[in-house]
NUGU-517314 format. One record per residue (C-alpha): x, z, y. Coordinates in Angstrom, 3 decimals. Each point is the difference from the previous one (the first is absolute). Layout:
[doza [X Z Y]];
...
***
This chain:
[doza [30.101 -75.184 4.183]];
[doza [0.591 3.018 2.484]];
[doza [-0.021 3.801 -0.466]];
[doza [-3.170 0.936 0.683]];
[doza [-3.877 0.233 -1.023]];
[doza [-3.081 -2.069 1.106]];
[doza [-2.664 0.692 2.189]];
[doza [-0.853 -3.146 2.235]];
[doza [-3.737 -1.116 1.257]];
[doza [-2.091 0.303 -2.769]];
[doza [-1.852 -3.443 1.276]];
[doza [0.047 -3.033 1.642]];
[doza [-2.608 -0.640 2.832]];
[doza [-3.781 -1.232 -1.033]];
[doza [0.147 -2.250 3.164]];
[doza [-1.369 -4.077 0.125]];
[doza [1.174 -1.485 -2.822]];
[doza [0.679 -3.672 0.840]];
[doza [1.015 -2.443 -2.699]];
[doza [3.468 -2.106 -0.239]];
[doza [-0.022 -3.461 1.310]];
[doza [0.891 -1.450 -3.356]];
[doza [-3.090 2.007 -1.558]];
[doza [-2.453 -1.903 2.301]];
[doza [1.641 -3.308 -1.221]];
[doza [-0.088 0.641 -3.532]];
[doza [-2.521 2.648 -1.048]];
[doza [2.524 2.101 -1.805]];
[doza [2.722 1.950 0.984]];
[doza [3.357 0.007 -1.915]];
[doza [2.347 2.824 -1.308]];
[doza [2.081 -1.764 -2.351]];
[doza [0.692 -3.615 -1.559]];
[doza [-3.718 -0.375 -0.724]];
[doza [-3.602 0.502 1.112]];
[doza [-3.011 1.010 -1.410]];
[doza [-0.757 -1.596 -3.456]];
[doza [-2.591 -2.665 -1.000]];
[doza [-1.133 1.993 -2.590]];
[doza [-0.717 3.596 1.922]];
[doza [-2.037 -1.938 2.435]];
[doza [-3.720 0.389 -0.087]];
[doza [-1.730 -2.657 -0.734]];
[doza [-2.304 -1.722 1.649]];
[doza [-3.472 -1.563 -0.296]];
[doza [0.790 -3.970 -1.012]];
[doza [-1.181 -2.252 2.507]];
[doza [-2.967 -2.937 -0.690]];
[doza [2.520 -2.055 1.141]];
[doza [3.212 0.682 -1.895]];
[doza [-0.046 -2.521 -3.309]];
[doza [0.132 2.117 -3.796]];
[doza [3.799 0.813 -0.343]];
[doza [-0.736 -0.148 -3.396]];
[doza [-1.569 -3.327 -0.203]];
[doza [3.086 -1.080 2.774]];
[doza [2.439 0.915 -2.905]];
[doza [-1.870 -1.770 -2.740]];
[doza [-0.562 -2.868 1.508]];
[doza [3.587 -0.604 1.125]];
[doza [1.439 0.767 -3.000]];
[doza [-2.280 -2.571 -1.890]];
[doza [1.275 -2.482 2.805]];
[doza [3.567 0.421 0.114]];
[doza [0.052 0.721 -4.163]];
[doza [1.526 3.636 0.389]];
[doza [-1.061 2.510 -2.759]];
[doza [-2.942 2.039 2.238]];
[doza [1.737 3.348 -0.949]];
[doza [3.063 -1.044 0.640]];
[doza [-0.631 -1.107 4.040]];
[doza [-2.370 3.296 0.061]];
[doza [2.958 1.986 -0.877]];
[doza [2.429 -1.256 2.181]];
[doza [-2.091 0.150 2.628]];
[doza [-0.745 3.808 -0.926]];
[doza [3.931 0.628 0.487]];
[doza [0.000 -2.068 3.182]];
[doza [-3.041 1.251 2.006]];
[doza [-2.153 2.564 -2.341]];
[doza [-2.168 -3.766 0.807]];
[doza [-0.832 1.646 3.695]];
[doza [0.495 -2.670 2.030]];
[doza [1.192 1.908 2.969]];
[doza [-2.816 -1.593 2.451]];
[doza [2.005 -3.045 1.383]];
[doza [2.658 2.300 0.681]];
[doza [3.753 -0.222 -1.709]];
[doza [1.014 3.284 -1.737]];
[doza [3.251 2.251 -0.040]];
[doza [1.453 -3.354 -1.863]];
[doza [-1.011 -2.706 2.458]];
[doza [-2.525 -0.915 -2.643]];
[doza [-3.170 -1.086 0.273]];
[doza [-3.255 0.150 -1.343]];
[doza [-0.353 0.503 -4.165]];
[doza [2.971 -1.893 -1.322]];
[doza [2.243 1.405 2.161]];
[doza [1.023 -3.300 1.700]];
[doza [2.826 0.952 2.348]];
[doza [0.743 -1.832 3.439]];
[doza [2.764 2.472 1.492]];
[doza [0.447 -1.067 3.797]];
[doza [2.707 1.307 2.331]];
[doza [-2.596 2.129 1.937]];
[doza [-0.314 2.322 -3.211]];
[doza [3.293 -0.007 -0.521]];
[doza [0.570 1.224 3.673]];
[doza [-1.340 3.409 -0.840]];
[doza [-0.635 1.554 -3.082]];
[doza [2.771 1.361 -2.125]];
[doza [2.610 -2.724 0.733]];
[doza [-0.227 0.800 3.989]];
[doza [1.012 -3.224 0.930]];
[doza [-1.312 -0.639 3.405]];
[doza [2.385 -1.809 2.387]];
[doza [2.268 -1.394 -2.751]];
[doza [1.170 -4.087 -0.356]];
[doza [-0.363 0.268 -3.235]];
[doza [-4.101 -0.028 -0.571]];
[doza [-0.137 -3.211 -1.191]];
[doza [3.056 0.318 -2.686]];
[doza [-2.011 3.229 -0.919]];
[doza [-3.474 -1.388 -1.332]];
[doza [1.807 -3.387 -1.185]];
[doza [-0.474 1.236 -3.749]];
[doza [-2.468 -2.317 -1.633]];
[doza [-1.060 3.221 -1.891]];
[doza [-1.783 1.161 3.715]];
[doza [-1.870 -2.700 -0.040]];
[doza [-2.297 -0.971 -2.879]];
[doza [-3.057 -0.079 1.696]];
[doza [1.541 -3.748 1.503]];
[doza [0.837 -0.955 -3.221]];
[doza [-3.435 0.948 -1.165]];
[doza [-1.659 -1.544 2.445]];
[doza [1.881 -3.288 -0.957]];
[doza [-1.159 0.210 -3.251]];
[doza [-3.839 0.375 0.736]];
[doza [0.164 -1.995 3.144]];
[doza [-1.871 3.362 1.552]];
[doza [1.138 0.407 3.569]];
[doza [2.153 2.990 -0.226]];
[doza [-1.858 1.717 2.966]];
[doza [-2.793 0.027 -2.543]];
[doza [2.056 1.553 -2.789]];
[doza [0.643 2.945 2.578]];
[doza [-3.795 0.721 0.015]];
[doza [-2.229 -1.380 -2.444]];
[doza [0.300 2.282 -3.252]];
[doza [-1.831 -2.923 -1.908]];
[doza [2.793 -2.647 0.993]];
[doza [3.020 2.268 -0.490]];
[doza [-0.843 1.118 -3.390]];
[doza [-0.050 -4.145 -0.707]];
[doza [3.234 -0.486 1.762]];
[doza [1.651 2.480 -2.010]];
[doza [-0.873 -1.118 -3.755]];
[doza [0.965 -3.436 1.190]];
[doza [3.462 1.519 1.292]];
[doza [0.023 1.893 -3.935]];
[doza [-0.813 -2.566 -1.866]];
[doza [2.290 -1.971 2.109]];
[doza [3.051 2.417 -1.024]];
[doza [-1.464 -0.375 -3.584]];
[doza [0.375 -4.112 -0.157]];
[doza [3.082 0.294 1.756]];
[doza [1.374 2.608 -2.957]];
[doza [-1.668 -1.831 -2.817]];
[doza [-1.090 -2.971 0.836]];
[doza [-3.427 0.450 -0.959]];
[doza [-2.738 2.436 0.465]];
[doza [-1.574 2.635 -2.875]];
[doza [-3.772 2.396 -0.729]];
[doza [2.585 2.312 -1.446]];
[doza [0.967 2.799 2.265]];
[doza [2.921 0.706 -1.855]];
[doza [1.643 -3.726 0.941]];
[doza [0.237 0.966 3.595]];
[doza [2.605 2.791 0.081]];
[doza [2.017 -2.052 1.906]];
[doza [-2.231 -1.206 2.498]];
[doza [-1.105 3.830 1.004]];
[doza [3.641 0.736 0.407]];
[doza [0.686 -3.168 2.627]];
[doza [-3.122 1.212 1.942]];
[doza [1.810 3.532 0.856]];
[doza [2.217 -2.397 2.056]];
[doza [2.825 2.993 -0.941]];
[doza [3.396 -2.043 -0.694]];
[doza [1.406 3.199 -2.147]];
[doza [-0.616 -0.462 -3.624]];
[doza [-1.106 3.921 -0.800]];
[doza [-2.289 -0.215 3.404]];
[doza [-1.730 -3.251 -1.387]];
[doza [-0.776 1.459 -3.240]];
[doza [-0.966 3.435 0.649]];
[doza [-2.920 -1.860 2.287]];
[doza [-1.064 -2.194 -2.951]];
[doza [0.381 2.730 -2.619]];
[doza [-2.597 2.152 2.674]];
[doza [-2.034 -3.166 0.289]];
[doza [-0.420 -0.393 -3.563]];
[doza [-0.135 3.992 -1.145]];
[doza [-3.597 -0.972 2.310]];
[doza [-0.525 -3.018 -1.980]];
[doza [-0.321 2.642 -2.900]];
[doza [-1.573 2.980 1.303]];
[doza [-2.198 -1.400 2.451]];
[doza [-1.030 0.875 3.472]];
[doza [-3.324 0.486 2.085]];
[doza [-0.430 0.812 3.504]];
[doza [-2.558 -0.139 3.027]];
[doza [2.693 -1.065 2.990]];
[doza [-0.008 0.613 3.300]];
[doza [-2.960 -2.371 1.039]];
[doza [-2.139 1.200 -2.844]];
[doza [1.250 -2.417 -2.309]];
[doza [-0.620 1.136 -3.911]];
[doza [2.488 -1.977 -1.982]];
[doza [0.773 0.607 -3.836]];
[doza [2.663 -1.142 -1.791]];
[doza [-0.872 0.994 -4.071]];
[doza [2.730 0.651 -2.301]];
[doza [1.985 -2.918 -1.883]];
[doza [1.802 2.657 -2.501]];
[doza [0.819 -3.048 -2.494]];
[doza [2.498 -1.716 2.979]];
[doza [3.821 -0.080 -0.863]];
[doza [1.571 -1.648 2.681]];
[doza [3.140 -2.360 -0.417]];
[doza [2.204 2.176 1.823]];
[doza [3.432 -2.553 -1.120]];
[doza [-1.477 -2.260 2.629]];
[doza [1.390 1.796 3.159]];
[doza [3.973 -1.162 -0.949]];
[doza [-1.586 -3.266 0.879]];
[doza [-0.452 1.015 3.273]];
[doza [3.631 0.589 0.262]];
[doza [0.026 3.341 2.008]];
[doza [3.315 1.942 0.935]];
[doza [0.234 2.517 -1.715]];
[doza [-0.830 3.718 1.277]];
[doza [3.473 1.969 0.788]];
[doza [0.204 2.732 -2.933]];
[doza [-0.501 3.463 0.126]];
[doza [4.249 0.431 -0.007]];
[doza [0.207 -1.627 3.530]];
[doza [-2.379 2.340 1.119]];
[doza [1.330 2.139 3.051]];
[doza [-0.884 3.781 -0.540]];
[doza [1.915 3.082 -0.703]];
[doza [0.197 0.867 -3.793]];
[doza [-2.554 3.132 0.855]];
[doza [-2.811 -2.534 0.976]];
[doza [-2.162 -2.284 -2.894]];
[doza [0.645 -3.106 1.366]];
[doza [-1.281 -3.930 -0.734]];
[doza [0.063 -3.096 2.102]];
[doza [-2.813 -2.255 0.125]];
[doza [0.121 -2.289 2.718]];
[doza [-1.977 -0.569 2.998]];
[doza [-1.502 -3.718 0.580]];
[doza [3.039 -1.526 1.943]];
[doza [-2.174 -1.231 2.647]];
[doza [-0.745 3.538 0.817]];
[doza [4.007 1.156 1.533]];
[doza [2.833 -2.000 0.666]];
[doza [3.336 -0.350 -1.913]];
[doza [2.924 0.916 1.644]];
[doza [3.437 1.739 -0.796]];
[doza [-0.078 3.501 2.502]];
[doza [2.158 1.030 0.222]];
[doza [2.368 -2.393 -1.078]];
[doza [-1.305 -2.375 2.451]];
[doza [0.117 2.311 3.167]];
[doza [-3.563 1.361 -0.595]];
[doza [0.398 3.774 0.560]];
[doza [-2.249 1.867 -1.950]];
[doza [-0.267 2.949 2.477]];
[doza [-3.988 1.765 -0.833]];
[doza [-1.713 0.977 -3.474]];
[doza [-3.855 -0.245 0.399]];
[doza [-2.337 1.927 -1.854]];
[doza [-3.615 -0.971 -0.456]];
[doza [-3.105 0.612 -2.120]];
[doza [-2.234 -2.791 -1.598]];
[doza [-3.361 0.642 0.553]];
[doza [-0.758 -0.579 -3.480]];
[doza [1.659 0.388 -3.662]];
[doza [3.382 -0.730 -0.868]];
[doza [-1.539 -3.159 -2.583]];
[doza [-1.746 -1.242 3.045]];
[doza [2.680 0.152 1.932]];
[doza [2.306 -1.316 -1.916]];
[doza [-2.800 -3.113 -0.801]];
[doza [0.076 -1.089 4.380]];
[doza [3.870 0.106 0.372]];
[doza [-0.127 -2.431 -2.767]];
[doza [-3.157 -1.845 1.390]];
[doza [1.713 -3.535 1.943]];
[doza [-1.161 0.261 3.679]];
[doza [-0.700 3.596 -0.050]];
[doza [2.211 0.106 2.429]];
[doza [1.113 3.761 -1.380]];
[doza [2.616 1.253 -1.799]];
[doza [2.670 2.957 0.042]];
[doza [3.279 0.945 -2.076]];
[doza [-1.485 3.056 -1.717]];
[doza [-3.619 0.945 -1.441]];
[doza [0.284 3.054 -0.892]];
[doza [-2.858 1.896 -2.517]];
[doza [-1.276 3.355 0.967]];
[doza [-0.642 0.816 -3.827]];
[doza [3.678 0.625 -1.121]];
[doza [2.263 -1.819 2.863]];
[doza [0.284 -3.221 -2.193]];
[doza [1.019 -2.747 2.287]];
[doza [-0.449 -4.023 0.049]];
[doza [2.852 -1.665 1.884]];
[doza [-1.499 -3.039 0.987]];
[doza [2.102 -1.003 2.850]];
[doza [4.262 -0.169 -0.159]];
[doza [1.554 1.868 2.740]];
[doza [1.837 -2.836 0.897]];
[doza [-2.936 -1.773 1.120]];
[doza [-2.683 0.877 2.704]];
[doza [-3.510 1.005 -1.039]];
[doza [-3.192 -0.159 2.050]];
[doza [-0.975 3.504 0.197]];
[doza [0.182 1.428 3.432]];
[doza [-2.322 -2.248 2.630]];
[doza [2.993 -0.526 2.186]];
[doza [2.339 -2.854 -1.100]];
[doza [3.587 1.409 1.854]];
[doza [-0.740 3.099 -1.866]];
[doza [-0.427 -1.784 -3.093]];
[doza [2.932 -1.630 0.134]];
[doza [1.923 3.101 0.083]];
[doza [-1.490 2.362 -2.166]];
[doza [-1.474 0.948 -3.354]];
[doza [-3.019 0.677 -1.033]];
[doza [-1.765 2.554 -2.418]];
[doza [-3.684 0.007 -1.006]];
[doza [-1.703 3.238 -1.207]];
[doza [-2.978 -0.210 -2.175]];
[doza [-2.824 1.765 2.156]];
[doza [-2.093 0.464 2.474]];
[doza [0.772 0.912 3.510]];
[doza [-3.358 2.209 0.526]];
[doza [0.384 1.714 -3.559]];
[doza [3.917 0.356 0.380]];
[doza [0.319 3.513 -0.910]];
[doza [-1.443 -0.839 -3.467]];
[doza [2.052 -3.080 -0.495]];
[doza [3.164 0.800 1.115]];
[doza [1.655 1.691 -3.313]];
[doza [2.922 2.346 -0.157]];
[doza [1.063 -2.762 -2.706]];
[doza [-0.259 -2.429 2.728]];
[doza [1.438 1.978 3.108]];
[doza [3.259 0.323 -2.637]];
[doza [0.168 -3.439 -1.129]];
[doza [0.049 -1.576 3.548]];
[doza [2.504 2.453 1.268]];
[doza [2.099 -0.840 -2.815]];
[doza [-0.455 -3.431 0.730]];
[doza [0.283 0.471 3.974]];
[doza [3.342 1.879 -0.898]];
[doza [1.136 -2.915 -2.326]];
[doza [-0.843 -2.704 2.809]];
[doza [1.808 1.727 2.790]];
[doza [2.842 0.619 -1.580]];
[doza [0.293 -3.957 -0.984]];
[doza [-0.968 -1.141 3.737]];
[doza [1.522 2.768 2.030]];
[doza [-3.584 0.928 1.403]];
[doza [0.010 3.514 2.109]];
[doza [-2.215 2.358 -1.791]];
[doza [-2.019 1.378 2.887]];
[doza [-3.450 -0.984 0.943]];
[doza [1.234 -2.761 2.228]];
[doza [0.563 -1.871 -3.022]];
[doza [-2.002 1.000 -2.863]];
[doza [-3.589 -0.917 1.780]];
[doza [-3.281 -0.268 -0.684]];
[doza [-1.774 -3.005 0.715]];
[doza [-2.075 1.243 2.267]];
[doza [3.152 0.523 2.301]];
[doza [0.532 -3.580 -0.417]];
[doza [-0.903 -1.695 3.156]];
[doza [-1.583 -3.413 1.003]];
[doza [2.236 -3.256 0.620]];
[doza [-2.388 -0.759 2.867]];
[doza [-2.935 1.415 2.531]];
[doza [-2.532 -1.054 -1.693]];
[doza [1.430 1.549 -3.788]];
[doza [0.414 3.525 1.208]];
[doza [-3.392 1.857 -0.535]];
[doza [-0.766 -1.758 -3.147]];
[doza [3.302 1.196 -1.901]];
[doza [-0.797 1.947 -3.092]];
[doza [0.063 3.672 -0.037]];
[doza [1.447 0.502 -3.205]];
[doza [0.994 2.365 -2.022]];
[doza [-1.974 2.320 2.414]];
[doza [-0.178 3.342 1.158]];
[doza [0.185 1.815 -3.722]];
[doza [3.545 -1.411 -1.205]];
[doza [1.757 2.737 0.346]];
[doza [3.082 -1.144 1.823]];
[doza [1.778 3.820 0.519]];
[doza [0.081 0.379 -4.155]];
[doza [1.536 -3.578 -0.374]];
[doza [2.230 0.147 2.492]];
[doza [1.226 3.591 -1.413]];
[doza [0.443 -2.338 -3.374]];
[doza [1.655 -2.575 1.437]];
[doza [2.409 1.908 2.248]];
[doza [0.028 3.303 -1.346]];
[doza [3.158 0.919 2.092]];
[doza [-1.143 -1.705 3.268]];
[doza [-3.167 2.305 -0.871]];
[doza [1.696 2.995 -0.899]];
[doza [1.952 0.212 3.664]];
[doza [-3.600 -1.116 1.970]];
[doza [-1.197 3.248 -2.048]];
[doza [2.020 2.267 0.702]];
[doza [-0.664 -0.195 3.189]];
[doza [-1.953 2.150 2.330]];
[doza [-3.023 -1.256 1.813]];
[doza [0.048 0.386 3.869]];
[doza [-2.123 -0.987 2.832]];
[doza [1.356 -3.959 1.063]];
[doza [2.663 -0.574 3.343]];
[doza [-1.423 -2.792 1.726]];
[doza [2.574 -2.790 -0.494]];
[doza [0.891 0.841 -3.201]];
[doza [-1.044 -2.220 -3.386]];
[doza [-1.925 1.617 -2.494]];
[doza [-1.177 -0.619 -3.378]];
[doza [-3.737 0.653 -1.028]];
[doza [-0.476 1.944 -2.987]];
[doza [-2.961 2.084 -1.005]];
[doza [-0.113 1.669 -3.125]];
[doza [-2.256 -2.638 -1.894]];
[doza [-1.780 2.481 -2.379]];
[doza [-1.132 2.364 2.801]];
[doza [-0.819 -3.258 2.687]];
[doza [-3.802 -0.525 -0.085]];
[doza [-0.747 -2.631 1.829]];
[doza [-3.822 -1.538 0.218]];
[doza [-0.649 -3.684 -0.165]];
[doza [-3.167 -1.979 -0.221]];
[doza [0.181 -2.959 -2.711]];
[doza [-2.640 -2.279 -0.030]];
[doza [-0.862 -2.242 -3.203]];
[doza [2.193 -3.584 1.690]];
[doza [3.240 2.841 -0.481]];
[doza [-1.334 0.837 -3.898]];
[doza [0.537 -3.142 -2.222]];
[doza [-0.410 2.426 -3.235]];
[doza [-4.309 0.489 1.427]];
[doza [0.302 3.249 -0.470]];
[doza [-0.672 0.014 3.981]];
[doza [-3.779 -0.611 0.706]];
[doza [0.020 1.027 3.717]];
[doza [2.081 1.049 2.545]];
[doza [1.030 3.740 -0.849]];
[doza [2.208 2.295 1.916]];
[doza [3.333 0.965 -2.722]];
[doza [2.089 3.214 0.632]];
[doza [2.845 -0.307 -2.286]];
[doza [4.100 0.899 -0.060]];
[doza [1.407 -2.349 2.100]];
[doza [3.371 -1.731 1.314]];
[doza [-1.223 -0.468 3.434]];
[doza [0.047 1.353 3.121]];
[doza [-3.098 -0.752 2.688]];
[doza [1.192 -1.068 3.313]];
[doza [-2.103 0.245 3.141]];
[doza [0.178 -0.486 3.653]];
[doza [-0.071 3.364 1.407]];
[doza [1.633 3.386 -1.841]];
[doza [-3.829 1.136 -0.833]];
[doza [-2.211 -0.435 -3.244]];
[doza [-1.940 -0.690 1.916]];
[doza [1.618 -3.341 1.611]];
[doza [-1.008 -3.098 -1.119]];
[doza [2.553 -1.696 -2.792]];
[doza [1.968 -2.518 1.676]];
[doza [-1.292 -3.573 -0.474]];
[doza [2.477 -2.536 -0.824]];
[doza [0.203 -3.256 2.215]];
[doza [-0.282 -2.465 -2.511]];
[doza [-2.340 1.599 -2.131]];
[doza [-2.346 1.550 2.410]];
[doza [0.553 -2.311 3.195]];
[doza [-1.219 1.408 3.279]];
[doza [-1.102 3.175 -1.700]];
[doza [0.667 3.630 1.044]];
[doza [-0.332 1.505 -3.740]];
[doza [0.989 -0.680 -3.473]];
[doza [-1.682 0.985 -3.144]];
[doza [0.353 2.297 -2.509]];
[doza [-0.513 -3.002 -2.507]];
[doza [2.558 -0.124 -3.334]];
[doza [0.710 -3.272 1.168]];
[doza [0.908 0.702 3.364]];
[doza [3.513 0.061 -0.224]];
[doza [0.601 -0.138 4.186]];
[doza [-0.951 3.569 0.346]];
[doza [2.141 1.619 -2.402]];
[doza [3.844 1.473 -0.603]];
[doza [1.285 -0.444 -3.697]];
[doza [2.785 2.567 -1.657]];
[doza [3.540 -1.130 0.295]];
[doza [-0.611 -2.347 3.360]];
[doza [1.908 1.326 3.027]];
[doza [-0.782 -0.158 3.586]];
[doza [1.238 1.224 3.168]];
[doza [-1.830 3.209 1.643]];
[doza [-1.300 -0.802 2.851]];
[doza [-1.476 3.157 1.351]];
[doza [-0.798 3.726 -1.144]];
[doza [-3.457 2.361 0.612]];
[doza [-0.621 2.782 -2.119]];
[doza [-0.798 -1.142 -3.546]];
[doza [-0.327 -3.103 0.812]];
[doza [2.968 -2.978 -0.114]];
[doza [0.358 -3.206 1.930]];
[doza [1.836 -3.043 -0.916]];
[doza [0.764 -3.358 0.730]];
[doza [-2.087 -2.483 -2.044]];
[doza [-1.877 -3.333 0.677]];
[doza [1.321 -0.187 3.770]];
[doza [-2.021 3.073 0.443]];
[doza [0.311 3.827 0.236]];
[doza [-1.861 1.760 -3.089]];
[doza [-0.407 3.203 -1.110]];
[doza [-0.220 1.656 -3.826]];
[doza [-0.583 3.991 -1.062]];
[doza [3.770 1.337 -0.391]];
[doza [-0.151 3.662 0.391]];
[doza [3.452 1.570 -0.064]];
[doza [0.934 -3.271 -1.095]];
[doza [-1.461 0.648 -3.449]];
[doza [-0.775 -4.050 -0.018]];
[doza [2.921 -1.272 0.857]];
[doza [4.687 0.472 -0.950]];
[doza [2.237 -1.140 2.199]];
[doza [1.882 -3.419 -0.104]];
[doza [3.277 0.725 1.651]];
[doza [1.896 -3.195 -1.730]];
[doza [-3.400 -2.523 1.163]];
[doza [1.369 -3.131 1.958]];
[doza [-2.238 0.647 3.027]];
[doza [-0.740 -3.386 2.519]];
[doza [-0.705 0.281 3.408]];
[doza [-1.262 -2.941 2.135]];
[doza [1.235 1.373 3.188]];
[doza [-1.540 -1.458 3.504]];
[doza [-1.542 -2.883 -1.761]];
[doza [-2.972 -0.515 -2.435]];
[doza [1.812 -1.590 -3.133]];
[doza [-1.074 -2.911 -2.261]];
[doza [-1.888 0.754 -3.774]];
[doza [-0.039 -2.378 -2.633]];
[doza [-1.896 -0.320 -3.870]];
[doza [2.978 -1.711 -1.321]];
[doza [3.613 -0.822 0.897]];
[doza [0.599 -3.979 0.002]];
[doza [2.799 -1.459 2.219]];
[doza [-0.911 -2.319 2.777]];
[doza [-0.479 -3.912 -0.502]];
[doza [2.832 -1.362 1.160]];
[doza [2.049 2.296 -3.147]];
[doza [-1.533 -1.785 -2.903]];
[doza [2.112 -2.965 -1.145]];
[doza [-0.919 -3.649 0.474]];
[doza [-2.917 -0.576 -2.933]];
[doza [-1.533 3.577 -0.166]];
[doza [-3.299 0.123 1.708]];
[doza [0.192 3.477 2.488]];
[doza [-2.008 2.871 -0.473]];
[doza [-1.524 1.460 3.244]];
[doza [1.143 3.028 0.965]];
[doza [-2.617 1.282 2.107]];
[doza [-0.476 4.094 1.895]];
[doza [-3.042 2.457 -1.273]];
[doza [-1.658 -0.342 3.547]];
[doza [-2.641 2.876 -1.461]];
[doza [3.071 2.380 -0.015]];
[doza [1.727 1.186 2.414]];
[doza [3.536 2.315 0.018]];
[doza [-0.346 1.151 3.931]];
[doza [2.734 1.204 2.185]];
[doza [1.041 3.441 -0.432]];
[doza [-1.184 0.450 -4.182]];
[doza [1.824 0.349 -2.948]];
[doza [0.320 -0.852 -3.190]];
[doza [1.617 0.291 -3.373]];
[doza [2.079 -2.557 -1.459]];
[doza [1.815 -1.311 -3.036]];
[doza [3.216 -0.678 0.271]];
[doza [2.271 -1.738 0.526]];
[doza [-2.256 -3.009 1.381]];
[doza [0.199 -3.304 -1.683]];
[doza [0.347 -3.334 1.017]];
[doza [-3.248 -2.402 0.277]];
[doza [-0.198 -2.202 -3.158]];
[doza [-2.229 -2.563 -2.232]];
[doza [-0.057 -1.493 -3.489]];
[doza [-0.752 -3.065 -0.896]];
[doza [-0.058 -0.975 -4.305]];
[doza [1.096 -3.633 0.993]];
[doza [3.478 0.404 -0.798]];
[doza [-0.257 3.787 -0.555]];
[doza [0.803 -0.077 4.204]];
[doza [0.404 3.480 1.710]];
[doza [0.074 -0.800 4.013]];
[doza [1.170 3.293 2.258]];
[doza [-0.282 0.274 4.138]];
[doza [1.418 1.679 2.776]];
[doza [-2.473 2.054 -0.049]];
[doza [0.434 3.816 -1.329]];
[doza [-3.662 2.069 -0.883]];
[doza [-0.350 3.678 -0.315]];
[doza [-2.969 1.539 -2.334]];
[doza [-1.776 2.361 1.628]];
[doza [-2.713 2.600 -1.205]];
[doza [-2.340 -1.430 2.951]];
[doza [-3.253 1.414 -1.759]];
[doza [-1.012 0.942 -3.294]];
[doza [1.742 -3.581 -0.647]];
[doza [2.964 -1.586 0.911]];
[doza [1.095 -2.873 2.277]];
[doza [3.096 -1.782 1.021]];
[doza [1.500 0.293 4.267]];
[doza [2.679 -1.894 1.121]];
[doza [3.009 2.471 0.036]];
[doza [1.149 -1.563 3.320]];
[doza [-3.195 1.332 1.740]];
[doza [0.884 3.561 -1.159]];
[doza [2.642 2.501 0.241]];
***
């Protein structure tokens, strides 16, 4: 960004490590869209009390007249035969047959980030999100039992599949080839191409076979059935909607782009920006999975995850999965989903430098420039953000927000591609020691900015990390400390480490880092160290002669004055401002964060009106309040414009 070399503190503190609050609940640290992949998990020894899963499949297939290879292949594609130990998976599905029962609580968090919304019941009303209830009715087995008993779950899935076969053909069949349509319907997709791809994957498994030891130690095997030629014409009997054609993709001509629809339940139909909902942000993610696995997850009804685009690492090819006019559930915060476009990148945050290819960077830059021009989005880091910059919608979601694309996404090089003229102007400016009260842009040189983080197995779903390891590599961040010294503790974010005096050097601990391109107000200078206002506190980073910053004279700076300002994770109207017949979303302040009197932060400009959206009638609601989005810590938050100057 600015002219100069990079000379920074060589590593982050080895202070005592405290895991994020969300880890304690889930056992998994989520970087991007997905968590640990079951195929990569270490298998446990089977419990003597666990029924033989292979026999459960055989018994259920015989009871409901489903060919055993079909039943096994459907379950393999849905869960890899894992039972999730009675817990729902990332699709809101239970057991080996992935029977879904998506609740309002599930979509309050996750990619939808719908906490506080008045239309939670509507968001979870799709029957595709409640196949567990349908299966319970078919078998007479209580729904609670289907969640926890893998044998009954398999029975119920077989019953559901058999009901689809009878509905479609009027009869059962011992020939696996006759079950193509029923399998396609089991995908719960309303899109023809997505249902077809699911059925094709299932029948490929039928013909090639599969075997695996599940996470709980069950050995399951499907022998290859090479002579199966499925009746693919059955797909037309389902009367599914045709996919958008590739000619309708929204990509620049320099990007190889095709369209494949995400499951309808993983987003909302809208008319942005024509319906009033402005697109203000582009959010970059990584998938924490392969390209194909990400696409498959977004096609899975009830997964709650989707994006507008998925970018392949090897060649920069793009699959568009949601039209830009629609809302995709990608950022974990509904208000930001409402106002953003999400781009997923094939890759793993803990291995970013080896996954984020030059081809991928260039294709993403071309796509971002195209979208920014269409929707009048400023080409700066206040509007082109990472998933790790999006705030939680409520206090309880702050700590568990995802941290992708992580410390190894080269923001400096990427923004140079996106806005070369802006980069050239910044680069021509000589670096110097910042002055108190001025705004600065964080701008370390990626290649020479080597920082040390700890990576643990939970941070790395590839399975390559088998024990917690300190890793030093070129990075996009600078650590921030409580005093002007390399020996001072790392800053402890109050949402991640409540009551703690030190943060950690864990790769997922975003609370003690500032990233390239972010802008802050200088609070103090002490020798080689610069202090900024950050997360309601004064924090320090190593910045000799201003080597890691450049001036940001055009930044909009907001001050709290003599009174503390209130912070929010969303910008909804007040309940009295909603039209009759709509359930108002609830706007609650973030009480774990403060904007004390006398502090200052960089804000987007101008402030925007409080607003909300409802699918019913494509209804857009605005309120009287105005909100600035400010760069508060590693993430942004909203502040009421009436409380700042």
